[in-house]
N, C-alpha and C positions, 0 to 999 in steps of 0.2 A: 844657945848660943855657948854655951858655958866654957865650951873647949876653943874657943876661937883664940883664945892670947896663944896657947899652946903652940910649939916650934911642930911645922909639917915638914915631913919626908918627902921627897920624890923633888921631879921637875916641871917645872908649869908649860904646858905646850899647847897650839893654836895651830890647827890647819881649818884656814877660811877661803872667800870668794873676793877677797883683796886683788885690785887694782894692780899689778905689778908693774905698771910702767907709771905708777905713783897717781893716776887721773881718776878720775872717779865713776870707771865703771866696774864700780866692786861687786859682780855675777857674772854667772857663766849662762851658757845656753846648751841646752839639751833639745837637741834635735828630736821630732816626732819617733818613736821606732827606737828611741838611743837609749844608753845606759852607761850613767856618769858615776866614775866613782869619785866620793868627795870625799872621803878619807881613807887613808892606808898606813898604820903604824906596825912598826916592827919593836918585834922586845916585849916587855909585860907594863903593865898600866892599868888606866883606870879613866876612861869616861864618862866625865862629870857634870858637861852642860852641853845642849844640842839647840841652837839655834836657829831658823829659816826661814822664810817669807820667798814665797814666788808666784807668778805673771804668768798668764796662760789666756790665749783665746779660747779656747775649749769652756763648755757648760761642763761641771764636773767634775773639773780638773785633781780635785782635791780626791778622789776616787778613782779617778785612771790613773794618775802617777801612782810610784809605787816605791816604797824606803825598804829595804834590804840591810842586816847587818852580819856579819861573820866574824866568828871568833878563830882563832889560832891556827888559819886556813882550814878552816871546814870548807865542804862543799855543799853544804846545805845550811842555807841560811836561817840562824837564830830568832831572827827578828823580820817577819814579812808580812806586809799591811799595806793596804792604799794611807798615803801621805797622812790627810786629813783623819781617818779613823784613827792612826796611832798617836796623833795627838791630842785625840778625845771629843772629836765630834764627829758624827757620819752624816751618810744622804750625799756625799759629794758638796757638803758646805762650810760655809766657815761662820762660825758665831761664837763672841767674846764671852768667856770665861777662863776663872782661875781656881786652877788647887795647887796643892802640894807639890806635886810631881811634874804636873802636863797645865798647859795652858796654850788659850789661842787669844792674842790680843787684836781688837781690832772693832771696828763701830760698835755701840751698846745697843740693845733693841731691835736689831736688824738682824735677817740673814744676810752673809756677805758672800763674794767671791772671793777674797784675799785677807789674808792675814801674818801676824808675826805669829811664829810656832814656837813653844819653848818645851824643852823636856829635860828634868834634873834628876832621872832613873840614873843611877850610879851604876855603870857598866865595867866588871873589870874585865882582861884578857892577858893572858902569859905570855905567847908567842908570836899574836898579832893579832889586826883587828881590821875589818874592812867595811865602808859603809856605801852603798849605793841608792841612788835616786833611778827608776825606771822612766821612762816618760810614755805611757803607752796613750797620750793624747793624739790627735789629730794634729796637732800644731805643736811648733819651738815651744819649751817655758823656759821661761827666765827665773833661776835660782838664785838667792842670797844666802848667804849662810856661815856659821861657826860649828865647829867644832873642839869644843874646850877639854883638854885631858891631862893628866899627870903621868909621867914619867916614872915607877915607882915597881918595887916587888909585890906582889899579891899574896896575900897570906893563903895555906894550904888550904883553909879550910872557907875559900870563896866559891861561892858559887856564880853560874854565869847568866846573866841576863837574858832572857825569852820574852817575846810577843808575839800572838798568832793572831791574826782576822777568820774568821767566821762569815759566812750568811747563808741562810735558808730562806726561800722564796719561793712560793710560800710555804710555812709551819706546816704541817697537816694536823688540821682541827679535827677532833673526834667528834663535834658535833656537827650537823648539817644545818649550819644556824639560818640560811637561806629557809628550809623547811618548817624549823623554828617558827621565825618571824610571821609565816602564816598563819601558824597556829596562834601565836600571841597577839596579835592585832584583834583576834576574835574574843579576847578575856579582856573581865571588866579590870582583874590586878596588873597594873602596870610590874608589878614584880616576878607575874608569871615566870617569864624566861629564865629569871635570876634563881628561882626556886628549884626551874630542870638544870640547870648548867651545876649548880653548887653542890646536887645530891652525887654528883660525879665522885666515884673512888680510884685515886691512882696509886695502885699498892707497888709500883715497881719503879718508875721512872723512866722507865723505858723509850719511851713519847717525848720524852724533853728535848728543848732545844740545847745540845751542847757547846758550851763556849770555850772548854778546857778536856785534852785528853793525853795526860802526861803521863810518861816512864822515865823512872830513874826517884833522886832523891832530892827534894828541893823543898819550897815554899812558894805558895801562890801570892800575889802581891795586889792583886786587883783588876777592875775590867771594867768598859766601857760598853754598854749596850743601846742599841739605835734599833728604835721599832717604828715603820712605817702601819700607824692601823688601819689597817684595811677591811677587816672582819669583825664587826664589834657584836656582842650581844643584843637581840633587840631589846630597843628602850636604854640599856645603858651603855654609855660610848667607852667605859674605862676598860683599858687592856692589859690589868695589872690582875692579883691575887695570882698570879704564877709564883708556885712556892720556888726557893733554890735549895739545891741537893749538891752535897759536896761529897763523893765515895773514896772515900781515902784507903789506900791502901788494897782494894779491890774489897771492901767491905762487903758484905751483900745487903739488900735491903732489910731494914730501913737503915739509911746513913745516920751516923752519929750527930751531924752538922745538918740538919732540916731545917728550913725556914718556916714562913706563915705567910707568906706573899712579895710578890715582886719589889712594892714600894718600900716595902719592911726591909727589906735587903738593900736596897738601896737607899737606906735610913730616913727615910721620909715615912707618913701616916697619911690614912683618909686620901688616897690619891697623893697628887701633888699641887696643895693647895696655893702654896707661893707659888707655882707654873713654873720659869725659868728662875733656878737660882745656882750660886755656885757657894762652896765653903774647902777646907784644906782634903779632907778626904773623901766627900760624897756633896752630888749637885745633880741639876739636871743642864749640861752645856748646852741644849737645843732644842728648845720647845717651839714650834710650829703648826699651832692647828689650821687647817684649810682656811679658815676664813682671814688669818693672817695674811692670805694669799689675795685674798677677795674674787676667788673665782669656785664655782659651784657650790656654794655654802646656802646651806637652807637655813634657816632661824625657825628655830624649832619653840622658845619662849621658854624652855627649860637651859638653865647655864651646863647642869651638868651633862645635857647630851652633848654639848658641843666643844667643852674644853678638851678632850682628849682625842679628837681627830687629829689625822696628818703624823707628821714625821717629829720625831723626838729621840733624844740622846742623853742617856742617866748614866753618871759614873760613879764608882765606891771604891776607893783603894784601903787595901789592908797593911797601913804602914807601920802601927801599931801593933796591930792582931794579925799576922801572916797566918794564913793556911797551911799545917807542916806538913807534909808526905813524907816517907821515906823508899814506896815501892810504885806510886804510881797515885793519881788522883786526874778523876773524873768530876769536871761541874756543868751541872744542867740545870736549868729552869726551866719550869712549866709556860706553854704560850699562853695564858689566861687558866684560871681554875680548870683542871683537868685537861690540859690540854686541848681545851674545846675553840681556840682562837687559831684561823689561817692568817694571820700574818704578816711583815715584810721582817724576819728578825735578821741584825749583823752584829758582829762582836769585836772587841780584841783583848784578850786574855792577858796578863802580864806576870812574868813569875820568874824564879829565880832556881836554877838546877844545876846538876853536874851533868858533862857531859859524857855520851852522846845522849842529846836529844832523841824523842820519836818524832819519824817524820812526818810533816806538818800536812793535811790537807792541800792537795794543787791547787794554787790561786786558778779563783774562776778569770774567764778571762771579761775584756773589756763590759761586754754584750750583756754578761750575767752580773757583773758588778755597778751597772746605774742604776740609782732609785726609780720609782715609779713617778711615775707624770703626775701633777697636783691633779689634774683633769682625770685622770683614772684612779686617784687615787680617794678622789672625791667619791665617782661612780661606784666603788667597789663599796667604800664607809657607809655609806644611804643605802646600800642593796638590802644590809641586814639589820641596819639599827630600827 
């Protein structure tokens, strides 16, 4: 805040859904299967803030509706993500949390289907910018929004903002945990499976879940990772322990940025003992274990068995420690130690780079984006626990 008193260059602007008649219908309606351009700018400037909220009859509208952004009249979007995931919460739902660059504001302590969503990532452009909302719901959506930006010259060394959503459902586990459970259940040692799984050696990272595969010069500034825990290790419900790995500029194994476990990368330890929490740079924006929905819940009498079932979203932002690359960056993470688990993984990576960017994987159709039902999630979870 020590620079707030200094003179600012540029011209403040806004594009919003305000009612041009002066009445209170400050919204737009986007028909099913339609795309709305909610902001379009010419010339150079920097988007400084995006606020929006939407209402829809469809369940999981936060995963069905997409947000796309284009810089300087490019044909391929630099931002391509389901709306909810972009703003930091996966699985097609809303959840209250506040981080430095992103937040959702809604009822605290419950999983919601509505929220105010804010983004404070700065997004420069030199020739123009366009932001779209793509409605792939079965019904119309109502959208309220602000796009706040400043018209000004952009420095030559400015990179463009990018965000890309991915999903792998299920990840390809390296262990048949159903077969392991049959053996585990005959043992006297409750940590039998843990000893088997933790002895797996991953010396390549080839089977990891990939959050980002970028080419060009830039820096990575964070991600969110959503997990539906469908395939726990027998006797232990924790889905973490998967190491994070950043392969910078085509470097071979082992990468110089190699982590020690999923919860460690997301700045926690010993699981997520605080359950859901939020802080400026890291947190758990969604914690929805199965018992929170009251269905298909099996009481085990052991708290650690129950804590990590169901759907989770965790986030980590590299605001003060961006990861720099000059030619390329592949960021991946194990799904369980040694990629042992077959879970539902989805993510959004955020980064800045020079254009052009590497083309993103094709956006999955709606049917492939929807979350696993709670009943099916519970059935699969208890199949190997």
